[in-house]
DOLUMZA-314245 format. One record per residue (C-alpha): x, y, z. Coordinates in steps of 0.02 Angstrom, whole numbers, plus 50000, padded with zeros to 5 digits. Layout:
residues N
XYZ...
//
This chain:
residues 361
505354912949240506804923749297506384937649418507084954549370506654966249513506884984949494507984995349607509504991449714509614973749780510174976849958509404977650130507504976350135507394974949946508564960149947507514951750080505924955049981506694947949823507394932449907505734928449990504794930249826506064919749732505904906049862504014905649855503504908249673504034901049506502684905649378502874897149210501964911049117501724929749128500394929849263499514946649281497834940649346497934942249535496314952149535495494935549488496594923249582498244925149672499654912649649499954900649794501644902049881502714886449893502474885650082500594885550056500684871549929501754861550050500534864350193499064859050084499994843350030500414839050210498614841550267497874831350125499114817050144498874816550332496984815650310497194801650184498144791150310496904793850452498034805550550497354822850509498294838150564497504850850681496724861850549495644871050676497284877850744497634883850567495984893250566496454902250726498204906350663497474913150500496214923550597497594931050704498684934650553497294943450460496874953350618498664959750625498614964550441496944973650468497574981550631496174975050742496164962450886495774944850830494194943750935493404955550809493764944150660492584930650597493204916950482492114911050339492094907250155491084920650064490894939550060489114937149995488654927750155489314941750263488464954950155486864945250184487104945450372487364964250369485844966650254484764956450374485234967850519484474983450441482724989450486481344989950358481475005150245483315008450284484325017050149485905008350087487105018549980488205009149856489365012949711488745010349534489424994449457490174987749619490474969149637488864959049653489364949849813489454966749900487834974449840486634960749784486154954549960485464971849997484394971149840483704954449899482924963850044481454971249948481024982350096482684991750091483025007349989484615004349891485335019649807486845019049690487945033549636489605034849544491065029649653491825047049651490205054449720489945041849859490505052450007489515067749954487965056949926487855051750109486375060950184485275061150339484335044850341485705034650257485875019250366487365010750282488665014350149489334998550066490804999249946492324989849884493964997849936494574994849758493394991449614493524974149537493114980049361494434993649343495444995749503494775012849554495095015749739493715022849849494065038449950493825029150113494345043350232493065055050151491745041450158492105038150340491955056650383490315058550288489575043050369490035049150542489265066150507487605058250461487595043450581487785030050447488725013750466490105008950344490414992150260492014990150159492414975250050494314974150046494414958949932495344968649796496394978349921496914967850071498724962950042499294979049957498244993250030498645000350201497034994550282496465000750452494884990450479494594999150644494045014650547492465006150482491004996750556491194981150450492604975250336492524959250235493814951550119494074935650023495884930250037496164920849873496714936249778498034948249846498234938250008498744922849907497664910250000496714895449928494884898449888493764896250038494604908750155493624924550196493604936250345492384948550422492884962150545491524968350662491514981450802491814976650982489934977451013489674965850862488814979650763487034974250793487254958850683486304942750711487224926250679485854919550566486854904750502487664900250668488154882150682489194872650808490784882450771489894898350827489734891951005490794898651147491384880651170491164873050997491464854951047490084856651177488914863951046488754849650925486994843850966485374853350984485274872150997486924880651038486804884951223488004899551220488604908751066490394914951061490574931951141491754937151002491604938750813491814919950807489914918750825489914923750640491104909750588490534898150450491034880050467492774882250393493494874850235494874867150337496094862550200495984880250130496404887350301497834875050323498634883050171497974900550198498854901850365500524900650276500044913150140499564926050269501194923150362502124927050201501174943350174501624948350352503454944050323503554954150163502594968850235501104977050153502064993350127503414984450026502134974849925501174990749889502725000049830503224985649717501474983349644501175001849611502865004149528502434990549402500684997449373501435014749343502655007549217501224999149124500155014849122501595024949050501905011648919500075011148870500055029848840501585028348729500575015948626499095027748614497985019348745497275028448895496915017249046495485020349165496045033249293496425023449452497835032149545498615022149684497995005449618498954990149554497464985849443497534993749270496004993049158496154997548973494605002048873494454994748700495674980348726494574967648814494404957248656496274953948655496224943648815496144927148720497584931948607498644936848756498244920548846498814911148692500454920648703500684915048884500094931148965498654928649086497504943149128495634946649122494304955149019493094964449133491684976249086492364976548908494094981948964495744972848974496214971249158497994968549216498414966249400500204967849462500764959149621502314954549716502854940349601502784951449446504284960649372504714974349249505024960649121503204955349138502634973249105503754975248954503214958548880501394963348892501734980148810502724971748671501294959948630500014974148636501104984148517501244969948394
//
């Protein structure tokens, strides 16, 4: 696939383009990052090196890769790395947060939010889980609300939560905040320090292999208990392999899951690339393509779900065309009955126009 990037090709744009060209060579029109991001070439090379080294009995230091990935995500989230736990699942971290709440606590969620965010709270039968439309979330915070849990961007249709308003409302009423940034980290300007807890899988917009997930906690660890703590949660992991762990890590590392090492060996390189490109540049690129698609949809008589500021575009009434589009070499998703397209750094105006051409046919 030839890359046809919009705008002048000089300075920062030229650097952006050259990095993307060096790392990605999709063989189809791939518009499905909201499901799974493409792996950069450097990540594929790192995975191959790690696997081949393990096969010959000389494994690489993949624990060093975990620490490098943790530090890279911390920089992207604008927090110190001692506040970042490394794991494999948002649902696990949602469960840890749910377990920390007292009996009868109220948890406020958005209607239709992703199951890994909300379901662990429903598993606590003694909690009061209340759901409201996403747009009403901030105004629904009230005295007695213990926690507000929400995705920064909705998986089903890309709508972006008003996080500043939510933060202000939570502070006013003494509630904690839990943000799942899985559909936002990598393109949204994320200040994790503004919230009590932030979790994110990294296999979507952060371009990592599956098995890489992070949790950001406050400096005081947010009252969480490391319920699944194993040896890697020890202050000195290699001295914590047998019997009860004598001393848990004083940092967020006490919430580490035993890492999927090969995933982190690759993920380290993916996160480095996102840092090199810069989230602001990625965001501008992604939103320009999403805007082009929205305009094209309207010219065809289709009105997408309103999701300003999002690279995810959801189109009601077209979900049943996902199979047809896949057969034409255009990969995207059907979610909640809608056709969902997700535009990321390796996509181009040509990709947008091809999708519109097929939809018009």
